C-alpha angles and dihedrals in degrees: 000000000000121000089249090059094044109094090196096057111113092009132109100229131166092250093049091049091049090054090048093052091049087072094059113124096009116124122210131183118243100235103177107048120166090228132030105154123068107209139139092277097050091043092050093048092053094046091050092048091064096036093251116156095173105147089219085074105029108030114067093188092053091046091059089062093057129082089261094061092211141033118304125197125253112244092250088075091081090071087067092059095051118005092045094045124111095230108040089096096039107121089006093142133230094069115213093013112128115250127209117194099227105186146315138245113202134188117186117195107171140358126275107227132205103269096034124126119221131209134166147195132210132213129179106234102166138034116163138150117247141178128225147145095266099071108353113233097342096091138110132184121212131174135199124204108218119196120198125205136183126226090279090055090248112152106244103170145356126210127191107200118192120196126191112218117205133169108254098227092049090051091052094047093052091060095198095164103030096108095056115111126214116262122249131185141204122227088254092055092050089049089053092052090048090052091052091050091051090052093056108104129170115241088237123165096353103095118233097215121212092223092057096045114094136196108260094032114139121242116226108266127231132201128212128190166321079228113228140172091264088061088059091047094052091047093052091045089058103034106025128222135259093216110026105096137150141222116336092359090060092044093050092046091052090048093053095040108023096181093056085086128065121202115242104236093216101046106019090232116143110237135181119277085233087080087097085084096059108012121075094200093056091046089053089056089070095039101268124136093218143355114290144199130278113257090228089052091056088048089054089055089052091055089050090053090052100044092045089062105043099058131215095299095047131072137216100230102175139006127186119179140155129221108227120180121340136294097224125203107275095028127123128207136186125208115214128173147163139206110262103173143010135192145148126252113255094221104035105021089232113161113238131186128190118220126197116202140182130200110213119191128205090273093056095253122140100229098171117026116174152139135239135195114213127193109216131196120257127231088227102033102037127215123005114275124227142272096044116198113167094185094049092044094057125192128293116238 
């Protein structure tokens, strides 16, 4: 039966939900990642995709002077091993139902070094009904836990990735974003954004000591945008894409999953559903006023904000953030944060601080609120030791 003849395709039915829930607790290897090998090229591509010029990631000579002794990868690289893979969504359930990446919860345990090899597994850990303004009652939220390992099978990171599933026609009828106007800028406003970008500097070799970091202290802000098509291109170059394929690969994908393609109304050419991220017409089909960012891309910007602040001797241990609203093409946002807590680990004595951050766009909306836990070096104990596990370490009385 073709998708066109399947009355369940694109619908959240009881049978489709039952098949989805049958996957709970089952772990599968990701066999078709976009990236396996961590080397200077892959590290550089990822750093460039989020606008990160930290020499720890892009300058091999500088990296040899650090405690790592060679390049390490920015945390955004993990998206290339899972989000950008061709099989993360295979067997995902609810076929044809639109998915919105709604946030990420990250735990980072140890560095990924130049020369490492990366592999990952996925496991469905959540599948629940939900209500919201996007599509009324026809919504579900599901989440995969993705575990990342190096070539020695050491656990290097864990991601919990929630996705909101909503029937496309319902999303369009709700019209949540239809009143939003496209952003425009004066030369003076562009100059201001450029000045803010120029002022962004990684902490680098100057340690940010735990003892000297206080609750209420501001975290260095970052600015992103105006978002453009080239931003999408650089992200896909670094991270890959589950749907953007060429030649026979695209033909075979359409044959196995016919509804993965949407016919261009002007040319009749079948194109990837991912066009919502660069094509205004396709975005309008699901009720959006313009094309918009990838959730994972926004998550990559959050990791840049965090690593820029901790310095070479610190470590981003956890990040937890939500994608609210859309970052439409032409928009700008600024991430600002402050330290809201600090403590030492009960087992290791590692100094931790908790940061709360908000991502405010040019309309004043907070489109990515979140928190981060950073492990900072100590004046007495030196750099942070690996592996870092905040939850295992506990909290000193």
